[in-house]
C-alpha positions in Angstrom: 0.0 0.2 0.1 1.4 3.4 -0.8 2.0 6.3 1.7 -1.5 8.0 0.7 -3.3 5.0 1.1 -1.6 4.4 4.7 -2.8 7.6 5.5 -6.4 7.5 4.8 -6.0 4.2 6.8 -5.2 6.4 9.6 -7.5 9.0 9.4 -10.3 5.9 9.2 -8.5 4.8 12.3 -8.5 7.8 14.2 -12.0 8.0 13.0 -13.1 4.5 14.9 -11.0 5.1 18.3 -12.8 8.5 18.1 -16.4 7.2 18.1 -16.0 4.1 20.2 -14.8 6.6 23.4 -18.8 8.1 23.8 -17.9 9.8 26.5 -15.0 11.8 25.1 -17.2 12.4 21.7 -19.9 13.6 23.6 -18.2 16.4 25.6 -16.2 17.4 22.6 -19.3 18.2 21.1 -21.3 19.3 23.9 -18.5 21.6 25.6 -18.7 24.6 22.9 -22.5 24.3 22.7 -22.5 24.8 26.8 -20.3 28.0 26.3 -22.8 29.5 23.4 -25.7 28.4 26.3 -23.9 30.0 29.3 -22.7 33.4 27.6 -25.9 34.1 25.6 -27.7 33.5 29.6 -25.6 35.7 30.7 -25.1 38.2 28.1 -27.8 37.6 25.4 -29.7 41.0 26.3 -26.7 43.4 25.9 -25.4 44.8 22.8 -22.3 44.4 21.0 -20.6 47.3 19.1 -17.6 45.6 17.5 -19.3 45.2 14.3 -20.5 49.1 14.2 -24.0 49.6 14.4 -25.6 47.4 17.7 -26.5 44.2 17.5 -27.1 41.4 19.7 -24.5 39.7 21.8 -25.3 36.3 20.3 -24.4 37.9 16.7 -20.4 37.8 18.5 -20.8 34.6 20.4 -21.7 32.1 17.8 -18.8 32.9 15.6 -16.5 33.0 18.8 -17.6 29.6 19.9 -17.1 28.4 16.3 -13.2 29.6 16.5 -13.2 28.2 20.4 -14.6 24.6 18.7 -11.9 24.6 16.3 -8.6 25.2 18.5 -10.1 22.6 21.3 -10.6 20.2 18.4 -7.0 21.2 16.8 -4.8 22.2 19.4 -5.8 21.1 22.6 -7.1 17.4 21.5 -4.2 17.0 19.0 -1.7 18.1 22.2 -3.3 15.9 24.6 -3.8 12.6 22.7 -0.4 12.3 20.9 1.1 13.2 24.4 -0.6 10.2 25.9 -0.2 8.4 22.6 3.7 8.6 23.1 3.7 8.0 27.3 1.5 4.8 26.7 3.8 3.6 24.1 1.8 3.5 21.1 3.5 5.7 19.4 6.6 3.4 19.9 4.5 0.5 18.3 3.3 2.3 15.4 7.1 3.3 14.6 7.7 -0.4 13.8 5.2 -0.5 10.8 5.3 0.7 7.8 3.5 3.9 8.5 5.7 6.9 8.0 5.8 10.0 10.5 4.3 12.4 8.3 1.6 9.8 7.3 1.0 9.4 11.3 0.5 13.4 11.7 -1.6 13.6 8.4 -4.0 11.2 10.3 -4.0 13.0 13.4 -4.4 16.2 11.7 -6.9 15.6 8.9 -9.3 13.9 11.7 -8.9 16.6 14.0 -10.1 18.9 11.0 -13.1 16.6 10.1 -14.1 17.0 13.9 -13.7 20.8 13.6 -15.7 21.1 10.4 -18.5 19.2 12.5 -18.5 21.0 15.0 -18.6 24.5 13.3 -21.8 23.3 11.6 -23.3 22.2 14.7 -22.3 25.4 16.6 -23.6 27.6 13.5 -27.1 25.7 12.9 -27.6 26.2 17.1 -26.8 29.9 16.9 -29.3 30.3 13.8 -31.9 28.1 15.6 -32.0 29.0 18.9 -30.6 32.8 18.8 -31.8 33.5 15.0 -27.7 34.4 14.3 -27.8 35.1 10.5 -25.5 32.9 8.5 -23.0 34.9 6.1 -23.5 34.6 2.3 -21.5 36.8 0.7 -18.6 36.3 2.9 -19.0 32.5 3.4 -15.8 32.0 1.3 -13.8 34.1 3.6 -15.2 32.2 6.6 -14.2 28.9 4.8 -11.0 29.8 4.1 -10.5 31.5 7.5 -11.6 28.2 9.4 -9.1 26.6 7.0 -6.1 28.5 7.9 -6.8 28.4 11.3 -7.3 24.5 11.5 -4.2 24.3 10.0 -2.4 26.2 12.3 -3.8 25.4 15.4 -3.2 21.8 14.5 0.6 22.3 13.7 1.0 24.4 16.6 -1.0 21.3 18.6 1.6 18.6 17.4 4.5 21.3 18.3 3.8 21.6 21.8 3.4 17.9 22.3 6.9 17.4 21.7 7.5 19.8 24.7 5.3 18.5 27.0 7.7 16.1 29.2 4.9 13.5 30.3 1.1 12.4 30.0 0.4 13.8 33.3 1.8 17.2 32.5 -0.1 17.6 29.4 -3.5 18.8 30.7 -1.6 22.0 32.7 0.8 22.8 29.7 -2.2 22.6 27.1 -4.2 24.8 29.6 -1.9 27.2 30.8 -0.9 27.9 26.8 -4.3 28.4 25.7 -6.9 29.5 28.1 -5.3 32.7 29.3 -5.2 33.7 25.5 -9.0 32.9 25.0 -10.3 35.7 27.5 -7.7 37.9 26.0 -8.7 37.3 21.9 -12.1 38.0 21.7 -13.3 34.8 22.6 -14.7 34.5 25.8 -15.1 38.3 26.2 -15.6 41.0 23.7 -12.7 43.7 24.1 -14.0 46.5 23.4 -12.6 48.6 25.8 -9.6 47.1 26.7 -5.9 48.7 27.4 -3.9 49.3 24.3 -1.1 47.1 25.8 -3.1 44.5 25.9 -4.8 44.6 22.3 -1.0 44.8 21.4 0.1 41.7 23.5 -2.8 39.6 22.2 -2.4 40.3 18.5 1.0 38.3 18.9 -0.7 35.4 19.2 -2.7 33.7 16.4 -6.0 33.4 18.4 -6.9 36.7 18.3 -6.4 37.0 14.4 -8.2 33.7 14.0 -11.1 35.3 16.4 -10.9 38.4 13.9 -11.1 36.6 10.7 -13.7 34.6 11.9 -15.9 37.9 13.2 -15.0 39.4 10.0 -16.6 37.1 8.2 -19.7 36.5 10.5 -20.1 40.2 10.3 -23.4 41.1 9.1 -22.2 44.6 7.8 -19.3 43.9 6.6 -18.4 45.3 2.9 -16.6 43.2 0.5 -15.5 39.8 0.3 -14.5 39.5 3.9 -10.9 38.6 3.6 -8.4 40.0 6.7 -5.2 39.4 4.6 -2.9 40.1 7.5 -4.9 38.2 10.2 -4.6 35.1 7.3 -0.7 35.8 7.0 -0.4 35.8 10.7 -1.9 32.6 11.2 0.1 31.5 8.2 3.5 32.5 9.4 2.6 30.7 13.0 1.8 27.8 10.8 4.7 27.5 9.6 6.7 27.8 12.9 4.7 25.4 14.0 5.4 22.8 11.6 9.1 23.8 12.4 8.5 22.8 15.8 6.9 19.9 15.5 9.8 18.5 13.0 12.2 19.4 15.6 10.7 18.4 18.7 8.4 15.4 17.6 9.5 12.2 19.5 8.1 8.3 19.3 9.3 7.5 22.4 8.2 8.4 26.0 10.7 11.2 27.5 13.1 10.2 29.8 13.1 11.3 33.3 
């Protein structure tokens, strides 16, 4: 079997493994919806001015939770599952098979992107049905491109971070510490309409803010033009390239000693 065939088989294996753990699968999809409901219960009657004219905060939180869903599926899950598989010796056993390194990583990444795409559909549909949020039409290509670039970026960073995590026990702490604070300062959990300039400057260093901004722009009902934000896409592409370089440098098949 050629390398592409092996990669496809790896995607199928990852998919079967994911759905055969129903509790994990359930909370993977329930977690973003839970946040969407909570934020709308707390702030759903407020208005959001980040789109220009006043709109309901539901119009903000639906695309924001879309971005959160992609980050969870592509960064958090990959970083944790790869680290756990490495420490349990699964990667070491896979190393003895004909599956090449990039084939394994491609299988993990492609499956994560598929789960992220399913999450996006569910969150957008939930926002439309329960909160009457408009789905972008003219800016739909920009929305899809932003999702694709963002998913690739966070998958690459997830693999890169897994190579830096010392062991499986440290994975939840390291992954959450590296992502949760940034979610609060990157227009994901809280709309930063009146944030200090230094905080905005700091958040602009990282890809989360640019990913959120690209998604929010594409979802903005008042966006003129195609909705592409070239700066955000370029910054995410740079982080993606850096993540791939780190992944190739630090990824290991065997558990770390010590």
